[in-house]
Structure formats: structure tokens, C-alpha cells
FILO-19810 format. One record per residue (C-alpha): x, y, z; residue in three letters. Coordinates in nm, 2 decimals. Layout:
BEGIN
X:X	Y:Y	Z:Z	r:Ala
...
***
This chain:
BEGIN
X:8.93	Y:-0.46	Z:2.23	r:Unk
X:8.78	Y:-0.58	Z:1.90	r:Unk
X:8.87	Y:-0.94	Z:1.97	r:Unk
X:8.69	Y:-1.27	Z:2.05	r:Unk
X:8.68	Y:-1.20	Z:2.42	r:Unk
X:8.46	Y:-0.89	Z:2.39	r:Unk
X:8.18	Y:-0.95	Z:2.64	r:Unk
X:7.87	Y:-1.04	Z:2.44	r:Unk
X:7.55	Y:-0.84	Z:2.46	r:Unk
X:7.27	Y:-1.09	Z:2.42	r:Unk
X:6.97	Y:-0.92	Z:2.25	r:Unk
X:6.61	Y:-0.99	Z:2.30	r:Unk
X:6.42	Y:-1.15	Z:2.01	r:Unk
X:6.20	Y:-0.86	Z:1.90	r:Unk
X:6.47	Y:-0.60	Z:1.92	r:Unk
X:6.45	Y:-0.52	Z:1.54	r:Unk
X:6.08	Y:-0.49	Z:1.55	r:Unk
X:6.09	Y:-0.25	Z:1.85	r:Unk
X:6.37	Y:-0.03	Z:1.71	r:Unk
X:6.21	Y:0.02	Z:1.37	r:Unk
X:6.45	Y:-0.19	Z:1.17	r:Unk
X:6.18	Y:-0.43	Z:1.05	r:Unk
X:5.97	Y:-0.13	Z:0.94	r:Unk
X:6.26	Y:-0.02	Z:0.71	r:Unk
X:6.30	Y:-0.37	Z:0.57	r:Unk
X:5.92	Y:-0.39	Z:0.50	r:Unk
X:5.93	Y:-0.04	Z:0.33	r:Unk
X:6.23	Y:-0.15	Z:0.11	r:Unk
X:6.09	Y:-0.49	Z:0.03	r:Unk
X:5.74	Y:-0.35	Z:-0.07	r:Unk
X:5.61	Y:-0.50	Z:-0.40	r:Unk
X:5.92	Y:-0.71	Z:-0.45	r:Unk
X:5.91	Y:-1.09	Z:-0.50	r:Unk
X:6.28	Y:-1.16	Z:-0.48	r:Unk
X:6.46	Y:-1.34	Z:-0.20	r:Unk
X:6.65	Y:-1.08	Z:0.00	r:Unk
X:7.00	Y:-1.13	Z:0.14	r:Unk
X:7.03	Y:-0.96	Z:0.48	r:Unk
X:7.37	Y:-0.92	Z:0.66	r:Unk
X:7.35	Y:-0.85	Z:1.03	r:Unk
X:7.68	Y:-0.70	Z:1.15	r:Unk
X:7.73	Y:-0.76	Z:1.52	r:Unk
X:7.45	Y:-1.02	Z:1.52	r:Unk
X:7.53	Y:-1.16	Z:1.87	r:Unk
X:7.36	Y:-1.51	Z:1.89	r:Unk
X:7.13	Y:-1.43	Z:1.59	r:Unk
X:6.81	Y:-1.44	Z:1.80	r:Unk
X:6.69	Y:-1.10	Z:1.68	r:Unk
X:6.75	Y:-1.18	Z:1.32	r:Unk
X:6.58	Y:-1.52	Z:1.35	r:Unk
X:6.27	Y:-1.35	Z:1.49	r:Unk
X:6.28	Y:-1.09	Z:1.22	r:Unk
X:6.31	Y:-1.35	Z:0.95	r:Unk
X:6.00	Y:-1.54	Z:1.09	r:Unk
X:5.81	Y:-1.21	Z:1.10	r:Unk
X:5.91	Y:-1.13	Z:0.74	r:Unk
X:5.80	Y:-1.48	Z:0.63	r:Unk
X:5.45	Y:-1.40	Z:0.76	r:Unk
X:5.45	Y:-1.10	Z:0.53	r:Unk
X:5.56	Y:-1.33	Z:0.23	r:Unk
X:5.91	Y:-1.18	Z:0.23	r:Unk
X:6.18	Y:-1.45	Z:0.18	r:Unk
X:6.53	Y:-1.38	Z:0.31	r:Unk
X:6.87	Y:-1.54	Z:0.35	r:Unk
X:7.04	Y:-1.42	Z:0.66	r:Unk
X:7.41	Y:-1.38	Z:0.72	r:Unk
X:7.54	Y:-1.29	Z:1.06	r:Unk
X:7.88	Y:-1.15	Z:1.14	r:Unk
X:8.01	Y:-1.14	Z:1.50	r:Unk
X:8.36	Y:-1.17	Z:1.65	r:Unk
X:8.26	Y:-1.33	Z:1.98	r:Unk
X:8.35	Y:-1.70	Z:2.04	r:Unk
X:8.07	Y:-1.72	Z:2.29	r:Unk
X:7.78	Y:-1.71	Z:2.04	r:Unk
X:7.90	Y:-1.95	Z:1.77	r:Unk
X:7.67	Y:-2.25	Z:1.85	r:Unk
X:7.35	Y:-2.05	Z:1.89	r:Unk
X:7.43	Y:-1.82	Z:1.59	r:Unk
X:7.48	Y:-2.11	Z:1.36	r:Unk
X:7.13	Y:-2.24	Z:1.46	r:Unk
X:6.96	Y:-1.91	Z:1.42	r:Unk
X:7.11	Y:-1.78	Z:1.10	r:Unk
X:7.14	Y:-1.93	Z:0.75	r:Unk
X:7.51	Y:-1.85	Z:0.75	r:Unk
X:7.73	Y:-1.73	Z:1.04	r:Unk
X:8.07	Y:-1.57	Z:1.00	r:Unk
X:8.27	Y:-1.57	Z:1.33	r:Unk
X:8.51	Y:-1.30	Z:1.23	r:Unk
X:8.60	Y:-0.93	Z:1.28	r:Unk
X:8.38	Y:-0.76	Z:1.03	r:Unk
X:8.68	Y:-0.56	Z:0.90	r:Unk
X:8.84	Y:-0.89	Z:0.80	r:Unk
X:8.54	Y:-1.02	Z:0.60	r:Unk
X:8.64	Y:-1.01	Z:0.23	r:Unk
X:8.39	Y:-1.25	Z:0.07	r:Unk
X:8.06	Y:-1.05	Z:0.10	r:Unk
X:8.13	Y:-0.75	Z:-0.13	r:Unk
X:7.82	Y:-0.66	Z:-0.33	r:Unk
X:7.63	Y:-0.95	Z:-0.17	r:Unk
X:7.36	Y:-0.79	Z:0.04	r:Unk
X:7.03	Y:-0.63	Z:-0.03	r:Unk
X:7.01	Y:-0.51	Z:0.33	r:Unk
X:7.29	Y:-0.46	Z:0.59	r:Unk
X:7.19	Y:-0.40	Z:0.95	r:Unk
X:7.45	Y:-0.24	Z:1.18	r:Unk
X:7.28	Y:-0.17	Z:1.51	r:Unk
X:7.50	Y:-0.11	Z:1.82	r:Unk
X:7.79	Y:-0.28	Z:1.64	r:Unk
X:7.99	Y:0.04	Z:1.57	r:Unk
X:7.90	Y:0.25	Z:1.87	r:Unk
X:8.16	Y:0.17	Z:2.14	r:Unk
X:8.47	Y:0.22	Z:1.92	r:Unk
X:8.68	Y:0.52	Z:1.82	r:Unk
X:8.59	Y:0.73	Z:1.52	r:Unk
X:8.84	Y:0.58	Z:1.27	r:Unk
X:8.72	Y:0.23	Z:1.35	r:Unk
X:8.35	Y:0.34	Z:1.33	r:Unk
X:8.43	Y:0.48	Z:0.99	r:Unk
X:8.59	Y:0.16	Z:0.87	r:Unk
X:8.29	Y:-0.05	Z:0.99	r:Unk
X:8.04	Y:0.17	Z:0.81	r:Unk
X:8.26	Y:0.17	Z:0.50	r:Unk
X:8.27	Y:-0.21	Z:0.51	r:Unk
X:7.90	Y:-0.22	Z:0.54	r:Unk
X:7.86	Y:-0.01	Z:0.23	r:Unk
X:8.09	Y:-0.25	Z:0.05	r:Unk
X:7.86	Y:-0.55	Z:0.14	r:Unk
X:7.57	Y:-0.38	Z:-0.03	r:Unk
X:7.44	Y:-0.44	Z:-0.38	r:Unk
X:7.41	Y:-0.12	Z:-0.59	r:Unk
X:7.04	Y:-0.08	Z:-0.49	r:Unk
X:7.09	Y:-0.21	Z:-0.14	r:Unk
X:7.03	Y:-0.03	Z:0.19	r:Unk
X:7.22	Y:0.01	Z:0.52	r:Unk
X:7.01	Y:0.04	Z:0.83	r:Unk
X:7.21	Y:0.18	Z:1.12	r:Unk
X:7.19	Y:0.38	Z:1.44	r:Unk
X:7.56	Y:0.49	Z:1.42	r:Unk
X:7.60	Y:0.87	Z:1.46	r:Unk
X:7.86	Y:1.12	Z:1.37	r:Unk
X:7.95	Y:1.21	Z:1.73	r:Unk
X:7.67	Y:1.46	Z:1.75	r:Unk
X:7.59	Y:1.60	Z:2.10	r:Unk
X:7.27	Y:1.50	Z:2.26	r:Unk
X:7.04	Y:1.80	Z:2.25	r:Unk
X:6.93	Y:1.95	Z:2.58	r:Unk
X:6.57	Y:1.90	Z:2.48	r:Unk
X:6.63	Y:1.52	Z:2.44	r:Unk
X:6.75	Y:1.50	Z:2.80	r:Unk
X:6.42	Y:1.66	Z:2.91	r:Unk
X:6.23	Y:1.41	Z:2.71	r:Unk
X:6.41	Y:1.11	Z:2.86	r:Unk
X:6.16	Y:1.05	Z:3.15	r:Unk
X:5.87	Y:1.00	Z:2.91	r:Unk
X:6.06	Y:0.70	Z:2.76	r:Unk
X:6.16	Y:0.55	Z:3.10	r:Unk
X:5.85	Y:0.57	Z:3.32	r:Unk
X:5.63	Y:0.27	Z:3.25	r:Unk
X:5.31	Y:0.34	Z:3.44	r:Unk
X:5.10	Y:0.49	Z:3.16	r:Unk
X:4.79	Y:0.34	Z:3.01	r:Unk
X:4.95	Y:0.25	Z:2.68	r:Unk
X:5.18	Y:0.00	Z:2.85	r:Unk
X:4.88	Y:-0.20	Z:2.98	r:Unk
X:4.68	Y:-0.20	Z:2.66	r:Unk
X:4.74	Y:-0.57	Z:2.62	r:Unk
X:4.69	Y:-0.65	Z:2.99	r:Unk
X:4.95	Y:-0.75	Z:3.25	r:Unk
X:5.09	Y:-1.02	Z:3.03	r:Unk
X:5.16	Y:-0.78	Z:2.75	r:Unk
X:5.31	Y:-0.52	Z:2.97	r:Unk
X:5.68	Y:-0.63	Z:2.92	r:Unk
X:5.67	Y:-0.60	Z:2.55	r:Unk
X:5.48	Y:-0.27	Z:2.55	r:Unk
X:5.72	Y:-0.12	Z:2.80	r:Unk
X:6.02	Y:-0.23	Z:2.59	r:Unk
X:5.84	Y:-0.07	Z:2.29	r:Unk
X:5.81	Y:0.25	Z:2.49	r:Unk
X:6.17	Y:0.28	Z:2.60	r:Unk
X:6.30	Y:0.20	Z:2.25	r:Unk
X:6.10	Y:0.49	Z:2.10	r:Unk
X:6.42	Y:0.70	Z:2.12	r:Unk
X:6.62	Y:0.43	Z:1.94	r:Unk
X:6.36	Y:0.41	Z:1.67	r:Unk
X:6.40	Y:0.78	Z:1.61	r:Unk
X:6.78	Y:0.75	Z:1.58	r:Unk
X:6.77	Y:0.46	Z:1.33	r:Unk
X:6.86	Y:0.57	Z:0.97	r:Unk
X:6.83	Y:0.41	Z:0.63	r:Unk
X:7.07	Y:0.49	Z:0.35	r:Unk
X:7.16	Y:0.36	Z:0.01	r:Unk
X:7.51	Y:0.23	Z:-0.09	r:Unk
X:7.66	Y:0.55	Z:-0.21	r:Unk
X:7.51	Y:0.75	Z:0.08	r:Unk
X:7.65	Y:0.49	Z:0.33	r:Unk
X:8.00	Y:0.53	Z:0.18	r:Unk
X:7.97	Y:0.91	Z:0.21	r:Unk
X:7.84	Y:0.87	Z:0.56	r:Unk
X:8.15	Y:0.67	Z:0.66	r:Unk
X:8.37	Y:0.96	Z:0.56	r:Unk
X:8.15	Y:1.21	Z:0.74	r:Unk
X:8.20	Y:1.00	Z:1.06	r:Unk
X:8.58	Y:1.02	Z:1.01	r:Unk
X:8.57	Y:1.39	Z:0.96	r:Unk
X:8.36	Y:1.45	Z:1.27	r:Unk
X:8.61	Y:1.24	Z:1.47	r:Unk
X:8.91	Y:1.43	Z:1.34	r:Unk
X:8.74	Y:1.76	Z:1.42	r:Unk
X:8.65	Y:1.65	Z:1.77	r:Unk
X:8.84	Y:1.84	Z:2.03	r:Unk
X:9.13	Y:1.65	Z:2.19	r:Unk
X:8.96	Y:1.65	Z:2.54	r:Unk
X:8.64	Y:1.51	Z:2.39	r:Unk
X:8.84	Y:1.23	Z:2.22	r:Unk
X:8.99	Y:1.14	Z:2.55	r:Unk
X:8.65	Y:1.14	Z:2.72	r:Unk
X:8.51	Y:0.92	Z:2.45	r:Unk
X:8.81	Y:0.67	Z:2.48	r:Unk
X:8.75	Y:0.66	Z:2.85	r:Unk
X:8.38	Y:0.58	Z:2.80	r:Unk
X:8.48	Y:0.29	Z:2.56	r:Unk
X:8.72	Y:0.15	Z:2.82	r:Unk
X:8.47	Y:0.19	Z:3.10	r:Unk
X:8.20	Y:0.02	Z:2.90	r:Unk
X:8.43	Y:-0.27	Z:2.81	r:Unk
X:8.52	Y:-0.34	Z:3.18	r:Unk
X:8.17	Y:-0.29	Z:3.31	r:Unk
X:8.04	Y:-0.55	Z:3.07	r:Unk
X:8.30	Y:-0.81	Z:3.16	r:Unk
***
């Protein structure tokens, strides 16, 4: 299913601001004057990265953005929104090793089996310079804790004062900020060596997953694929 016909998930512009990715970039770029190379794995049409780049420029942080996405449906827009766009399966990209200060892998390695998830994170670590960071929400197949299910309503119900603090016009953005709080909490930052180790941890977790849970996960992947068609 990792082919050019995977249904594309168009992202809203301020996605990286709302999920905490920009915060990690700002933290990493603090007190630096160099121009950062940022690789966005699974960039879709690049709109989120373009918005992030504009935001960073306002903070006097210069960046060169490279997007990687396999979909044939995003090529024209992605080439406009990014400094460089690679229309390829990330696992086949061989000319970006040691090139990036920052690699973003958000939602790009979720709906795949564990061995592929490992390979994608391993590839992301290869893209990094020695002092570079990977920002990702990819997990090691951990179970959702029961407490998190009980917390879910507080993220989903919009009618609270904080969502209207910027008036009716600002409601949409504030509501998105609210529902993405849980994604912000799951976002992780790790350096190159840690990212490589994390890839192997993902693979070990997948191997140790009971057979019935592997089947359930594969079913979820297939279901997601056809529901998004």
C-alpha cells in the first residue's frame, strides 16, 4: 500500500504549530544563526511546512525545506510550497544522508506494520546530521492507557470559554488547538543516535506483539486504507 495511489491526507496549514512541532524547532534553534535544513517526511502538499517556514522567518530563523511524499496527487502544490520536493517512497531516498538539521515524521509512519515503521524511523535517523533532531509522534505499539480514554471528552467538547477567547472568528483555530492537545503530548524529540535506537525498539515491540494483535493491527491498516479512498 506504500505506493503513489495511497489516498492523500491534506493537512491544515497550522498543523505543526498546534501539535507542538514548531515549539521543538524553536527550542532546538535557540541562539543559532545558521540556516536550518528541515526534511518533512510524508509532507503531503507541503502547506503545513510552508506555514511553519513563514512562522520561523518571523522569529529570524532561516530554513531550507525538503519534503518527501510518495503521492502523485500532491506534486504540483508541494513544489510550490517547499524549497525542494522529492516524489518518492522515503525508503528509496538515498541522497539525503546526513543532510538535515531537523527531520519531521508526523503521521507518516503510523498506518504501516512494525517492520516498515522501523525502517522509516531508521531512514529518518540517517537523514540527520550528527547534532540533528527527529521530531515524531510514532509510538512503539504501546496500549492507550485507560486514563487517557477517560480524558478524551475534554479534548473533543468545544464549548468551553477558552475556545472563544478570540471571539467567534477565532473559535475554529482555538478548537483545533484544543483537540490537538493530546497529539502535542505524544510528540517526541530525539537526537540522531537516539532515533536509530528508537527504530530498533519499534521493531522489537512489533516482534513481541502477540499474533492476534498483529492481525488486528493489519486489519486496522487495511480498513484505514479503504476508508480513505
